[in-house]
C-alpha positions as YAML, in Angstrom:
chain: A
units: angstrom
residues:
- id: 1
  name: MET
  ca: [93.62, 285.33, 81.31]
- id: 2
  name: SER
  ca: [92.73, 285.57, 77.65]
- id: 3
  name: THR
  ca: [89.24, 286.51, 76.44]
- id: 4
  name: GLN
  ca: [88.88, 283.05, 74.90]
- id: 5
  name: THR
  ca: [89.64, 281.37, 78.20]
- id: 6
  name: GLN
  ca: [87.18, 283.59, 80.08]
- id: 7
  name: THR
  ca: [84.46, 282.73, 77.61]
- id: 8
  name: GLN
  ca: [85.10, 279.01, 77.96]
- id: 9
  name: THR
  ca: [85.14, 279.20, 81.74]
- id: 10
  name: GLN
  ca: [81.84, 281.06, 81.85]
- id: 11
  name: ALA
  ca: [80.05, 278.67, 79.52]
- id: 12
  name: PRO
  ca: [76.74, 277.41, 80.92]
- id: 13
  name: PRO
  ca: [77.18, 274.11, 82.78]
- id: 14
  name: HIS
  ca: [74.56, 272.32, 80.69]
- id: 15
  name: VAL
  ca: [76.41, 272.93, 77.41]
- id: 16
  name: HIS
  ca: [78.56, 269.93, 76.47]
- id: 17
  name: GLN
  ca: [82.08, 270.84, 75.45]
- id: 18
  name: GLU
  ca: [84.67, 268.48, 74.01]
- id: 19
  name: PRO
  ca: [87.45, 267.80, 76.55]
- id: 20
  name: MET
  ca: [90.60, 269.81, 75.86]
- id: 21
  name: SER
  ca: [93.86, 268.07, 74.97]
- id: 22
  name: MET
  ca: [97.12, 268.69, 76.81]
- id: 23
  name: ARG
  ca: [98.37, 270.79, 73.90]
- id: 24
  name: GLU
  ca: [95.26, 272.97, 74.01]
- id: 25
  name: VAL
  ca: [95.56, 273.42, 77.77]
- id: 26
  name: LEU
  ca: [99.19, 274.52, 77.43]
- id: 27
  name: LYS
  ca: [98.11, 277.30, 75.07]
- id: 28
  name: ILE
  ca: [96.57, 279.02, 78.10]
- id: 29
  name: THR
  ca: [99.31, 281.41, 79.28]
- id: 30
  name: THR
  ca: [98.66, 281.02, 83.01]
- id: 31
  name: MET
  ca: [98.56, 277.24, 82.77]
- id: 32
  name: ARG
  ca: [101.71, 277.09, 80.66]
- id: 33
  name: ARG
  ca: [103.74, 279.18, 83.10]
- id: 34
  name: LEU
  ca: [102.39, 277.27, 86.09]
- id: 35
  name: TRP
  ca: [103.59, 274.12, 84.32]
- id: 36
  name: TYR
  ca: [107.05, 275.62, 83.73]
- id: 37
  name: ALA
  ca: [107.21, 276.54, 87.42]
- id: 38
  name: GLN
  ca: [106.21, 272.98, 88.35]
- id: 39
  name: VAL
  ca: [108.94, 271.50, 86.13]
- id: 40
  name: VAL
  ca: [111.81, 273.53, 87.54]
- id: 41
  name: SER
  ca: [110.77, 273.37, 91.21]
- id: 42
  name: ASN
  ca: [110.06, 269.62, 91.14]
- id: 43
  name: PHE
  ca: [113.43, 268.91, 89.56]
- id: 44
  name: GLY
  ca: [115.14, 270.97, 92.26]
- id: 45
  name: ASP
  ca: [113.16, 269.19, 94.99]
- id: 46
  name: PHE
  ca: [114.18, 265.70, 93.92]
- id: 47
  name: LEU
  ca: [117.74, 266.89, 93.45]
- id: 48
  name: ALA
  ca: [118.00, 268.27, 96.99]
- id: 49
  name: LEU
  ca: [116.17, 265.32, 98.58]
- id: 50
  name: PHE
  ca: [118.49, 262.83, 96.88]
- id: 51
  name: ALA
  ca: [121.50, 264.86, 98.01]
- id: 52
  name: VAL
  ca: [120.28, 264.87, 101.63]
- id: 53
  name: ILE
  ca: [119.75, 261.10, 101.58]
- id: 54
  name: SER
  ca: [123.22, 260.64, 100.06]
- id: 55
  name: VAL
  ca: [124.85, 262.75, 102.79]
- id: 56
  name: LEU
  ca: [123.00, 260.92, 105.56]
- id: 57
  name: THR
  ca: [123.79, 257.50, 104.10]
- id: 58
  name: PHE
  ca: [127.42, 257.85, 103.07]
- id: 59
  name: ASN
  ca: [128.78, 260.73, 105.16]
- id: 60
  name: LEU
  ca: [126.85, 260.46, 108.42]
- id: 61
  name: HIS
  ca: [126.32, 256.66, 108.15]
- id: 62
  name: ALA
  ca: [122.65, 256.97, 109.16]
- id: 63
  name: THR
  ca: [120.55, 253.91, 109.96]
- id: 64
  name: ALA
  ca: [117.63, 252.77, 107.78]
- id: 65
  name: GLN
  ca: [115.19, 254.33, 110.26]
- id: 66
  name: GLN
  ca: [117.02, 257.66, 110.10]
- id: 67
  name: VAL
  ca: [116.94, 257.68, 106.30]
- id: 68
  name: THR
  ca: [113.22, 256.84, 106.37]
- id: 69
  name: GLY
  ca: [112.85, 259.76, 108.77]
- id: 70
  name: VAL
  ca: [113.82, 262.11, 105.94]
- id: 71
  name: GLN
  ca: [110.62, 261.23, 104.08]
- id: 72
  name: ILE
  ca: [108.54, 261.50, 107.23]
- id: 73
  name: ALA
  ca: [110.02, 264.91, 108.11]
- id: 74
  name: TYR
  ca: [109.22, 266.07, 104.58]
- id: 75
  name: GLN
  ca: [105.62, 264.79, 104.58]
- id: 76
  name: LEU
  ca: [104.39, 265.09, 108.17]
- id: 77
  name: PRO
  ca: [103.92, 268.91, 108.33]
- id: 78
  name: ILE
  ca: [101.67, 268.86, 105.25]
- id: 79
  name: ALA
  ca: [99.65, 266.02, 106.79]
- id: 80
  name: LEU
  ca: [99.21, 267.97, 110.05]
- id: 81
  name: LEU
  ca: [98.81, 271.52, 108.72]
- id: 82
  name: GLY
  ca: [96.95, 270.85, 105.49]
- id: 83
  name: ILE
  ca: [93.43, 271.57, 106.74]
- id: 84
  name: VAL
  ca: [94.46, 274.78, 108.51]
- id: 85
  name: ALA
  ca: [96.57, 276.04, 105.60]
- id: 86
  name: GLY
  ca: [93.61, 275.88, 103.22]
- id: 87
  name: VAL
  ca: [91.67, 278.33, 105.38]
- id: 88
  name: PHE
  ca: [94.32, 281.01, 104.81]
- id: 89
  name: VAL
  ca: [94.74, 280.17, 101.13]
- id: 90
  name: ASP
  ca: [91.04, 280.89, 100.62]
- id: 91
  name: ARG
  ca: [91.55, 284.36, 102.15]
- id: 92
  name: TRP
  ca: [95.02, 285.40, 100.98]
- id: 93
  name: SER
  ca: [96.18, 286.63, 97.58]
- id: 94
  name: LEU
  ca: [96.92, 283.58, 95.45]
- id: 95
  name: LYS
  ca: [99.79, 285.19, 93.58]
- id: 96
  name: GLY
  ca: [101.35, 286.57, 96.75]
- id: 97
  name: THR
  ca: [101.04, 283.20, 98.51]
- id: 98
  name: LEU
  ca: [102.69, 281.33, 95.64]
- id: 99
  name: ILE
  ca: [105.59, 283.77, 95.24]
- id: 100
  name: ALA
  ca: [106.23, 284.09, 98.99]
- id: 101
  name: SER
  ca: [106.19, 280.30, 99.34]
- id: 102
  name: ASP
  ca: [108.73, 279.84, 96.54]
- id: 103
  name: LEU
  ca: [111.10, 282.49, 97.84]
- id: 104
  name: SER
  ca: [110.85, 281.19, 101.41]
- id: 105
  name: ARG
  ca: [111.70, 277.68, 100.24]
- id: 106
  name: ALA
  ca: [114.67, 279.04, 98.28]
- id: 107
  name: VAL
  ca: [116.12, 280.53, 101.49]
- id: 108
  name: LEU
  ca: [115.44, 277.33, 103.45]
- id: 109
  name: CYS
  ca: [117.20, 275.23, 100.79]
- id: 110
  name: LEU
  ca: [120.32, 277.36, 101.19]
- id: 111
  name: LEU
  ca: [120.32, 276.54, 104.91]
- id: 112
  name: LEU
  ca: [120.99, 272.91, 103.95]
- id: 113
  name: ILE
  ca: [124.50, 273.98, 102.96]
- id: 114
  name: TRP
  ca: [125.41, 274.45, 106.64]
- id: 115
  name: ALA
  ca: [123.49, 271.43, 107.99]
- id: 116
  name: GLY
  ca: [125.82, 268.83, 109.48]
- id: 117
  name: ALA
  ca: [123.64, 266.67, 111.74]
- id: 118
  name: THR
  ca: [120.64, 264.44, 111.11]
- id: 119
  name: MET
  ca: [118.28, 266.55, 113.22]
- id: 120
  name: GLN
  ca: [119.31, 269.71, 111.38]
- id: 121
  name: PHE
  ca: [118.33, 268.11, 108.06]
- id: 122
  name: TYR
  ca: [115.01, 267.02, 109.58]
- id: 123
  name: LEU
  ca: [114.18, 270.50, 110.85]
- id: 124
  name: ILE
  ca: [115.02, 272.25, 107.58]
- id: 125
  name: LEU
  ca: [113.04, 269.74, 105.50]
- id: 126
  name: ALA
  ca: [110.10, 270.08, 107.90]
- id: 127
  name: ALA
  ca: [110.24, 273.88, 107.51]
- id: 128
  name: ILE
  ca: [110.20, 273.52, 103.71]
- id: 129
  name: SER
  ca: [107.20, 271.22, 104.05]
- id: 130
  name: ILE
  ca: [105.35, 273.74, 106.22]
- id: 131
  name: VAL
  ca: [105.72, 276.37, 103.49]
- id: 132
  name: SER
  ca: [104.66, 273.82, 100.85]
- id: 133
  name: SER
  ca: [101.43, 273.19, 102.77]
- id: 134
  name: PHE
  ca: [100.37, 276.71, 101.66]
- id: 135
  name: PHE
  ca: [101.82, 276.52, 98.14]
- id: 136
  name: ASN
  ca: [100.10, 273.31, 97.02]
- id: 137
  name: PRO
  ca: [96.45, 274.31, 97.65]
- id: 138
  name: ALA
  ca: [97.13, 277.81, 96.27]
- id: 139
  name: GLN
  ca: [98.44, 276.22, 93.09]
- id: 140
  name: GLY
  ca: [95.32, 274.05, 92.87]
- id: 141
  name: VAL
  ca: [93.02, 277.08, 93.20]
- id: 142
  name: THR
  ca: [95.02, 278.93, 90.54]
- id: 143
  name: LEU
  ca: [94.72, 275.96, 88.19]
- id: 144
  name: ARG
  ca: [90.96, 275.85, 88.69]
- id: 145
  name: SER
  ca: [90.70, 279.60, 88.02]
- id: 146
  name: ALA
  ca: [92.84, 279.54, 84.87]
- id: 147
  name: VAL
  ca: [91.59, 276.42, 83.08]
- id: 148
  name: PRO
  ca: [88.04, 275.81, 81.78]
- id: 149
  name: MET
  ca: [86.11, 272.94, 83.35]
- id: 150
  name: HIS
  ca: [86.47, 270.77, 80.26]
- id: 151
  name: GLY
  ca: [90.26, 271.20, 80.36]
- id: 152
  name: LEU
  ca: [90.86, 270.29, 84.01]
- id: 153
  name: ARG
  ca: [91.56, 266.60, 83.40]
- id: 154
  name: SER
  ca: [94.32, 267.38, 80.89]
- id: 155
  name: ALA
  ca: [95.70, 270.12, 83.16]
- id: 156
  name: ASN
  ca: [95.90, 267.75, 86.13]
- id: 157
  name: ALA
  ca: [97.52, 265.08, 83.97]
- id: 158
  name: LEU
  ca: [100.20, 267.56, 82.87]
- id: 159
  name: MET
  ca: [100.99, 268.61, 86.44]
- id: 160
  name: GLN
  ca: [101.11, 265.04, 87.73]
- id: 161
  name: GLN
  ca: [103.27, 263.88, 84.84]
- id: 162
  name: VAL
  ca: [105.92, 266.37, 85.89]
- id: 163
  name: MET
  ca: [106.10, 264.84, 89.37]
- id: 164
  name: PHE
  ca: [106.37, 261.25, 88.19]
- id: 165
  name: VAL
  ca: [108.82, 262.04, 85.39]
- id: 166
  name: MET
  ca: [111.02, 263.76, 87.95]
- id: 167
  name: ARG
  ca: [110.82, 260.70, 90.18]
- id: 168
  name: ILE
  ca: [112.44, 258.77, 87.34]
- id: 169
  name: VAL
  ca: [114.83, 261.42, 85.99]
- id: 170
  name: GLY
  ca: [115.60, 263.20, 89.28]
- id: 171
  name: PRO
  ca: [117.60, 260.46, 91.07]
- id: 172
  name: ALA
  ca: [119.75, 259.77, 88.01]
- id: 173
  name: ALA
  ca: [120.52, 263.46, 87.49]
- id: 174
  name: ALA
  ca: [121.10, 263.95, 91.20]
- id: 175
  name: GLY
  ca: [123.51, 261.02, 91.29]
- id: 176
  name: VAL
  ca: [125.60, 262.62, 88.54]
- id: 177
  name: LEU
  ca: [125.55, 266.09, 90.13]
- id: 178
  name: VAL
  ca: [126.29, 264.89, 93.66]
- id: 179
  name: THR
  ca: [129.22, 262.86, 92.37]
- id: 180
  name: ALA
  ca: [130.57, 265.65, 90.16]
- id: 181
  name: LEU
  ca: [129.85, 268.77, 92.22]
- id: 182
  name: GLY
  ca: [128.88, 267.62, 95.71]
- id: 183
  name: ALA
  ca: [125.66, 267.82, 97.71]
- id: 184
  name: LYS
  ca: [125.95, 271.57, 98.33]
- id: 185
  name: ALA
  ca: [125.67, 272.24, 94.61]
- id: 186
  name: CYS
  ca: [122.34, 270.38, 94.59]
- id: 187
  name: TYR
  ca: [121.04, 272.59, 97.41]
- id: 188
  name: ILE
  ca: [122.02, 275.71, 95.47]
- id: 189
  name: VAL
  ca: [120.35, 274.39, 92.29]
- id: 190
  name: ASP
  ca: [117.17, 273.69, 94.30]
- id: 191
  name: ALA
  ca: [117.18, 277.26, 95.66]
- id: 192
  name: ILE
  ca: [117.63, 278.62, 92.13]
- id: 193
  name: SER
  ca: [114.75, 276.44, 90.91]
- id: 194
  name: PHE
  ca: [112.40, 278.03, 93.46]
- id: 195
  name: VAL
  ca: [113.48, 281.53, 92.39]
- id: 196
  name: ALA
  ca: [112.81, 280.54, 88.77]
- id: 197
  name: SER
  ca: [109.38, 279.19, 89.77]
- id: 198
  name: ALA
  ca: [108.56, 282.47, 91.56]
- id: 199
  name: SER
  ca: [109.61, 284.39, 88.43]
- id: 200
  name: PHE
  ca: [107.23, 282.39, 86.21]
- id: 201
  name: ILE
  ca: [104.38, 282.96, 88.66]
- id: 202
  name: ALA
  ca: [105.17, 286.69, 88.95]
- id: 203
  name: SER
  ca: [104.69, 287.01, 85.18]
- id: 204
  name: ILE
  ca: [101.04, 285.89, 85.17]
- id: 205
  name: THR
  ca: [97.76, 287.46, 86.24]
- id: 206
  name: ILE
  ca: [95.79, 285.37, 88.73]
- id: 207
  name: THR
  ca: [92.14, 286.18, 89.46]
- id: 208
  name: ARG
  ca: [89.33, 284.40, 91.23]
- id: 209
  name: PRO
  ca: [85.66, 285.29, 91.76]
- id: 210
  name: PRO
  ca: [84.83, 287.37, 94.85]
- id: 211
  name: VAL
  ca: [83.28, 285.53, 97.79]
- id: 212
  name: ALA
  ca: [79.50, 285.95, 97.87]
- id: 213
  name: ALA
  ca: [78.00, 287.70, 100.89]
- id: 214
  name: GLU
  ca: [76.29, 284.53, 102.17]
- id: 215
  name: HIS
  ca: [79.67, 282.78, 102.38]
- id: 216
  name: GLN
  ca: [81.35, 285.52, 104.38]
- id: 217
  name: THR
  ca: [81.55, 285.63, 108.17]
- id: 218
  name: THR
  ca: [81.86, 288.41, 110.72]
- id: 219
  name: LYS
  ca: [83.93, 286.23, 113.04]
- id: 220
  name: THR
  ca: [87.57, 287.08, 113.60]
- id: 221
  name: GLY
  ca: [90.71, 285.44, 114.95]
- id: 222
  name: VAL
  ca: [90.62, 281.81, 116.01]
- id: 223
  name: ALA
  ca: [86.82, 281.68, 115.78]
- id: 224
  name: ARG
  ca: [86.99, 282.58, 112.09]
- id: 225
  name: VAL
  ca: [89.65, 279.95, 111.39]
- id: 226
  name: LEU
  ca: [87.58, 277.27, 113.13]
- id: 227
  name: HIS
  ca: [84.44, 278.39, 111.28]
- id: 228
  name: ASP
  ca: [86.19, 278.20, 107.91]
- id: 229
  name: MET
  ca: [87.66, 274.78, 108.71]
- id: 230
  name: GLN
  ca: [84.21, 273.52, 109.67]
- id: 231
  name: GLN
  ca: [82.78, 274.79, 106.38]
- id: 232
  name: GLY
  ca: [85.33, 272.86, 104.33]
- id: 233
  name: ILE
  ca: [84.98, 269.63, 106.32]
- id: 234
  name: GLN
  ca: [81.18, 269.74, 106.26]
- id: 235
  name: PHE
  ca: [81.16, 270.27, 102.51]
- id: 236
  name: ILE
  ca: [83.28, 267.15, 102.00]
- id: 237
  name: LEU
  ca: [81.27, 265.02, 104.46]
- id: 238
  name: HIS
  ca: [77.96, 266.00, 102.88]
- id: 239
  name: HIS
  ca: [79.11, 265.44, 99.29]
- id: 240
  name: ALA
  ca: [78.92, 261.66, 98.91]
- id: 241
  name: ALA
  ca: [80.73, 261.29, 95.59]
- id: 242
  name: LEU
  ca: [83.45, 263.74, 96.61]
- id: 243
  name: LEU
  ca: [84.05, 261.93, 99.89]
- id: 244
  name: PHE
  ca: [84.39, 258.65, 98.00]
- id: 245
  name: VAL
  ca: [86.99, 259.88, 95.51]
- id: 246
  name: ILE
  ca: [89.01, 261.52, 98.31]
- id: 247
  name: LEU
  ca: [89.01, 258.26, 100.28]
- id: 248
  name: ALA
  ca: [89.86, 256.34, 97.10]
- id: 249
  name: LEU
  ca: [92.82, 258.61, 96.37]
- id: 250
  name: ALA
  ca: [94.03, 258.37, 99.97]
- id: 251
  name: SER
  ca: [93.74, 254.57, 99.80]
- id: 252
  name: GLY
  ca: [95.77, 254.47, 96.61]
- id: 253
  name: MET
  ca: [98.47, 256.60, 98.24]
- id: 254
  name: PHE
  ca: [98.41, 254.32, 101.30]
- id: 255
  name: VAL
  ca: [99.09, 251.33, 99.07]
- id: 256
  name: LEU
  ca: [101.96, 253.18, 97.37]
- id: 257
  name: GLY
  ca: [103.29, 254.11, 100.81]
- id: 258
  name: CYS
  ca: [103.29, 250.42, 101.79]
- id: 259
  name: PHE
  ca: [104.68, 249.46, 98.44]
- id: 260
  name: GLY
  ca: [107.78, 251.63, 98.41]
- id: 261
  name: PRO
  ca: [109.62, 250.08, 101.37]
- id: 262
  name: LEU
  ca: [108.37, 246.53, 100.74]
- id: 263
  name: ILE
  ca: [109.12, 246.03, 97.06]
- id: 264
  name: ALA
  ca: [112.85, 245.70, 97.70]
- id: 265
  name: VAL
  ca: [112.18, 243.11, 100.44]
- id: 266
  name: TYR
  ca: [109.73, 241.28, 98.17]
- id: 267
  name: VAL
  ca: [112.29, 241.07, 95.35]
- id: 268
  name: ARG
  ca: [114.97, 239.82, 97.75]
- id: 269
  name: ASP
  ca: [113.01, 237.40, 99.97]
- id: 270
  name: VAL
  ca: [110.15, 236.20, 97.77]
- id: 271
  name: LEU
  ca: [111.72, 236.31, 94.30]
- id: 272
  name: HIS
  ca: [115.18, 235.45, 95.69]
- id: 273
  name: ALA
  ca: [116.84, 237.96, 93.35]
- id: 274
  name: THR
  ca: [120.49, 238.64, 94.12]
- id: 275
  name: THR
  ca: [121.19, 241.73, 91.99]
- id: 276
  name: PRO
  ca: [119.95, 245.34, 92.25]
- id: 277
  name: ARG
  ca: [118.94, 245.13, 88.58]
- id: 278
  name: SER
  ca: [115.81, 243.14, 89.47]
- id: 279
  name: PHE
  ca: [114.78, 245.68, 92.09]
- id: 280
  name: GLY
  ca: [115.40, 248.51, 89.62]
- id: 281
  name: ALA
  ca: [113.21, 246.88, 86.98]
- id: 282
  name: ALA
  ca: [110.41, 246.24, 89.47]
- id: 283
  name: SER
  ca: [110.49, 249.82, 90.79]
- id: 284
  name: ALA
  ca: [110.75, 251.43, 87.36]
- id: 285
  name: SER
  ca: [107.69, 249.53, 86.11]
- id: 286
  name: ILE
  ca: [105.48, 251.37, 88.63]
- id: 287
  name: GLY
  ca: [106.58, 254.80, 87.41]
- id: 288
  name: ALA
  ca: [106.34, 253.69, 83.79]
- id: 289
  name: GLY
  ca: [102.81, 252.41, 84.43]
- id: 290
  name: ILE
  ca: [101.71, 255.71, 85.97]
- id: 291
  name: LEU
  ca: [103.08, 257.76, 83.08]
- id: 292
  name: LEU
  ca: [101.57, 255.41, 80.50]
- id: 293
  name: GLY
  ca: [98.26, 255.42, 82.35]
- id: 294
  name: MET
  ca: [98.06, 259.21, 82.37]
- id: 295
  name: ASN
  ca: [98.60, 259.40, 78.62]
- id: 296
  name: LEU
  ca: [96.13, 256.58, 77.89]
- id: 297
  name: LEU
  ca: [93.58, 258.22, 80.15]
- id: 298
  name: ASN
  ca: [93.92, 261.55, 78.38]
- id: 299
  name: THR
  ca: [93.65, 259.87, 74.97]
- id: 300
  name: PHE
  ca: [90.96, 257.21, 75.44]
- id: 301
  name: GLY
  ca: [89.18, 258.12, 78.69]
- id: 302
  name: LYS
  ca: [87.95, 261.60, 77.83]
- id: 303
  name: LYS
  ca: [84.27, 260.63, 77.79]
- id: 304
  name: MET
  ca: [84.31, 258.28, 80.78]
- id: 305
  name: LYS
  ca: [82.86, 259.44, 84.09]
- id: 306
  name: ASN
  ca: [85.32, 260.30, 86.84]
- id: 307
  name: THR
  ca: [83.68, 257.89, 89.30]
- id: 308
  name: VAL
  ca: [83.86, 255.03, 86.78]
- id: 309
  name: LEU
  ca: [87.57, 255.66, 86.28]
- id: 310
  name: VAL
  ca: [88.14, 255.70, 90.05]
- id: 311
  name: TYR
  ca: [86.40, 252.33, 90.42]
- id: 312
  name: ALA
  ca: [88.50, 250.95, 87.57]
- id: 313
  name: GLY
  ca: [91.64, 252.31, 89.23]
- id: 314
  name: LEU
  ca: [90.84, 250.70, 92.59]
- id: 315
  name: SER
  ca: [90.07, 247.39, 90.86]
- id: 316
  name: GLY
  ca: [93.31, 247.54, 88.90]
- id: 317
  name: ILE
  ca: [95.42, 248.16, 92.01]
- id: 318
  name: ALA
  ca: [93.75, 245.19, 93.72]
- id: 319
  name: ILE
  ca: [94.43, 242.98, 90.67]
- id: 320
  name: GLY
  ca: [98.07, 244.05, 90.58]
- id: 321
  name: LEU
  ca: [98.48, 243.25, 94.28]
- id: 322
  name: VAL
  ca: [96.88, 239.83, 93.81]
- id: 323
  name: ILE
  ca: [99.33, 239.10, 90.97]
- id: 324
  name: LEU
  ca: [102.24, 239.99, 93.24]
- id: 325
  name: ALA
  ca: [100.91, 237.92, 96.14]
- id: 326
  name: GLY
  ca: [99.86, 234.90, 94.13]
- id: 327
  name: ILE
  ca: [102.43, 234.53, 91.30]
- id: 328
  name: PRO
  ca: [105.94, 235.21, 92.69]
- id: 329
  name: TYR
  ca: [108.11, 235.55, 89.56]
- id: 330
  name: LEU
  ca: [110.11, 238.51, 88.31]
- id: 331
  name: ALA
  ca: [108.12, 238.76, 85.08]
- id: 332
  name: THR
  ca: [104.79, 238.74, 86.92]
- id: 333
  name: CYS
  ca: [106.20, 241.19, 89.48]
- id: 334
  name: ILE
  ca: [106.98, 243.65, 86.69]
- id: 335
  name: LEU
  ca: [103.52, 243.02, 85.18]
- id: 336
  name: GLY
  ca: [101.78, 243.51, 88.54]
- id: 337
  name: ASN
  ca: [103.68, 246.74, 89.19]
- id: 338
  name: LEU
  ca: [102.82, 247.98, 85.71]
- id: 339
  name: VAL
  ca: [99.12, 247.26, 86.34]
- id: 340
  name: ILE
  ca: [99.31, 249.07, 89.69]
- id: 341
  name: GLY
  ca: [100.95, 252.09, 88.05]
- id: 342
  name: LEU
  ca: [98.32, 252.22, 85.29]
- id: 343
  name: SER
  ca: [95.57, 251.98, 87.90]
- id: 344
  name: VAL
  ca: [97.01, 254.68, 90.16]
- id: 345
  name: ALA
  ca: [96.82, 257.06, 87.20]
- id: 346
  name: GLY
  ca: [93.15, 256.07, 86.87]
- id: 347
  name: ILE
  ca: [92.54, 257.38, 90.39]
- id: 348
  name: ILE
  ca: [94.79, 260.44, 90.68]
- id: 349
  name: ILE
  ca: [93.64, 262.41, 87.63]
- id: 350
  name: PRO
  ca: [89.85, 261.76, 87.79]
- id: 351
  name: ALA
  ca: [89.78, 262.32, 91.56]
- id: 352
  name: GLN
  ca: [91.58, 265.66, 91.33]
- id: 353
  name: THR
  ca: [89.44, 266.72, 88.37]
- id: 354
  name: MET
  ca: [86.19, 265.84, 90.11]
- id: 355
  name: ILE
  ca: [87.23, 267.71, 93.27]
- id: 356
  name: GLN
  ca: [87.99, 270.83, 91.21]
- id: 357
  name: GLN
  ca: [84.73, 270.58, 89.26]
- id: 358
  name: GLU
  ca: [82.48, 269.95, 92.25]
- id: 359
  name: THR
  ca: [84.01, 272.35, 94.79]
- id: 360
  name: PRO
  ca: [82.83, 275.99, 94.92]
- id: 361
  name: HIS
  ca: [85.55, 278.58, 94.38]
- id: 362
  name: HIS
  ca: [85.39, 279.93, 97.92]
- id: 363
  name: LEU
  ca: [86.12, 276.44, 99.35]
- id: 364
  name: MET
  ca: [88.82, 275.34, 96.90]
- id: 365
  name: GLY
  ca: [91.74, 276.07, 99.24]
- id: 366
  name: ARG
  ca: [90.18, 274.22, 102.16]
- id: 367
  name: VAL
  ca: [89.09, 271.18, 100.16]
- id: 368
  name: GLY
  ca: [92.42, 271.03, 98.27]
- id: 369
  name: SER
  ca: [94.47, 271.28, 101.44]
- id: 370
  name: THR
  ca: [92.32, 268.66, 103.17]
- id: 371
  name: LEU
  ca: [92.98, 266.37, 100.23]
- id: 372
  name: MET
  ca: [96.73, 266.96, 100.52]
- id: 373
  name: SER
  ca: [96.55, 266.31, 104.25]
- id: 374
  name: MET
  ca: [94.80, 262.97, 103.70]
- id: 375
  name: ILE
  ca: [97.20, 261.94, 100.94]
- id: 376
  name: PHE
  ca: [100.32, 262.63, 102.98]
- id: 377
  name: THR
  ca: [98.79, 261.04, 106.09]
- id: 378
  name: ALA
  ca: [98.01, 257.92, 104.08]
- id: 379
  name: GLN
  ca: [101.55, 257.80, 102.67]
- id: 380
  name: ILE
  ca: [103.09, 258.17, 106.12]
- id: 381
  name: LEU
  ca: [100.83, 255.46, 107.58]
- id: 382
  name: GLY
  ca: [101.73, 253.18, 104.67]
- id: 383
  name: LEU
  ca: [105.40, 253.92, 105.20]
- id: 384
  name: ILE
  ca: [105.22, 253.16, 108.93]
- id: 385
  name: LEU
  ca: [102.77, 250.24, 108.92]
- id: 386
  name: SER
  ca: [104.33, 248.38, 106.00]
- id: 387
  name: GLY
  ca: [107.43, 247.41, 107.96]
- id: 388
  name: VAL
  ca: [105.45, 246.41, 111.07]
- id: 389
  name: LEU
  ca: [102.93, 244.32, 109.14]
- id: 390
  name: ALA
  ca: [105.55, 242.67, 106.96]
- id: 391
  name: GLN
  ca: [107.62, 241.72, 110.00]
- id: 392
  name: HIS
  ca: [104.68, 239.86, 111.54]
- id: 393
  name: THR
  ca: [102.99, 238.44, 108.43]
- id: 394
  name: GLY
  ca: [105.25, 238.73, 105.33]
- id: 395
  name: THR
  ca: [105.18, 240.95, 102.26]
- id: 396
  name: ARG
  ca: [102.79, 238.75, 100.25]
- id: 397
  name: GLN
  ca: [100.27, 238.84, 103.07]
- id: 398
  name: VAL
  ca: [100.54, 242.64, 103.26]
- id: 399
  name: PHE
  ca: [99.81, 242.91, 99.54]
- id: 400
  name: THR
  ca: [96.79, 240.60, 99.93]
- id: 401
  name: LEU
  ca: [95.50, 242.65, 102.86]
- id: 402
  name: CYS
  ca: [95.80, 245.88, 100.86]
- id: 403
  name: ALA
  ca: [93.85, 244.29, 97.99]
- id: 404
  name: VAL
  ca: [91.06, 243.25, 100.38]
- id: 405
  name: LEU
  ca: [90.88, 246.75, 101.87]
- id: 406
  name: LEU
  ca: [90.52, 248.26, 98.39]
- id: 407
  name: LEU
  ca: [87.67, 245.89, 97.53]
- id: 408
  name: ILE
  ca: [85.91, 246.82, 100.78]
- id: 409
  name: LEU
  ca: [86.30, 250.51, 99.93]
- id: 410
  name: MET
  ca: [84.74, 249.89, 96.51]
- id: 411
  name: ALA
  ca: [81.77, 248.12, 98.10]
- id: 412
  name: VAL
  ca: [81.29, 250.91, 100.64]
- id: 413
  name: GLY
  ca: [81.50, 253.54, 97.91]
- id: 414
  name: LYS
  ca: [78.96, 251.70, 95.76]
- id: 415
  name: LEU
  ca: [76.50, 251.27, 98.62]
- id: 416
  name: PHE
  ca: [76.77, 254.51, 100.55]
- id: 417
  name: MET
  ca: [78.83, 257.17, 98.77]
- id: 418
  name: GLU
  ca: [77.45, 257.34, 95.25]
- id: 419
  name: PRO
  ca: [75.01, 260.17, 94.61]
- id: 420
  name: LYS
  ca: [71.43, 258.97, 94.55]
- id: 421
  name: THR
  ca: [69.47, 259.50, 91.33]
- id: 422
  name: PRO
  ca: [66.57, 261.90, 92.05]
- id: 423
  name: ALA
  ca: [63.10, 260.53, 91.46]
- id: 424
  name: THR
  ca: [61.38, 261.85, 88.35]
- id: 425
  name: ALA
  ca: [57.75, 262.86, 88.19]
...
């Protein structure tokens, strides 16, 4: 880490500093190489995932439930192991954890070459997800260590932009590569992307403050793991504002989980569209909204409080859902999806930034992994419940129900989860 960065990070908390731009954040060597690693590994991930879905759909003639199972197999281990993984991330070497995770995932991706049955694909993807449950919180701790507090919002926006850009670019590129070279080539490219990511991480120095004596424990084995888990969970439960933004982010991901499977049904059954072009436009408007929202947030929302932005994001998602439920036209569908995308950006970046700013260094792994666990659990629940609810009530009713749940969460957050202003003498 450069001397300039160390000075910024150690600045007294009461000194106001102008928020850093994305360009300024990328001048930090550690951040820039973490971002490069994120770009290459995310591209490889979407490439391999698209190839697996293509093989299951067109070669193995999998059912819709089996194809959906790919996403569940990829997300479920992180949802289940997230809290436990953070305990080890807080104790292990960050650099070693990141490099070992990347290289392990490279080997697992190569195993996809010999997979020929649905269950084999599930098991390999689940194994990749298990390794990712250690990588993701370690990356979050590294980001917090490398970037000054007043640059965290821009840093989070940069990392999230990579993921959503790849969601748009990845399938198109994967379609070309699968057609031209075959699925196995995509698996090899994914493995190479993880090796490249490990190389970027190997080239940086990662440090974090030592754990103070009062935060250390003499317990060992399972007792120590349980003690560390309890520490992380208690910190979240006793930090009202932090608990609210975590629940808000999980709720937003739940809505997106419901949204993904249902938007195609909504376009077909409610809008009575007969061409895939309408579905493509509706889906693309969500991703476009998220990307636009992240850039607008970084440009115009620098001085707004994180909690205010989260409330605005929850309100915007609810408004977008109401538009979809109440005005069933293609133009309003695209508008509603755009509003939802903009609003999701208003939750993701401020929530992540606030978690990084409020969480002590020695708890970052546990809190970050708990957040990932809740996000993936919410996405899986949304994925599973959306079909069941829509079958019994209809897609418009599901959207209305999600909007009501978001409004209830806002009311609960306002009443019970906002930090109380201390009385002055």
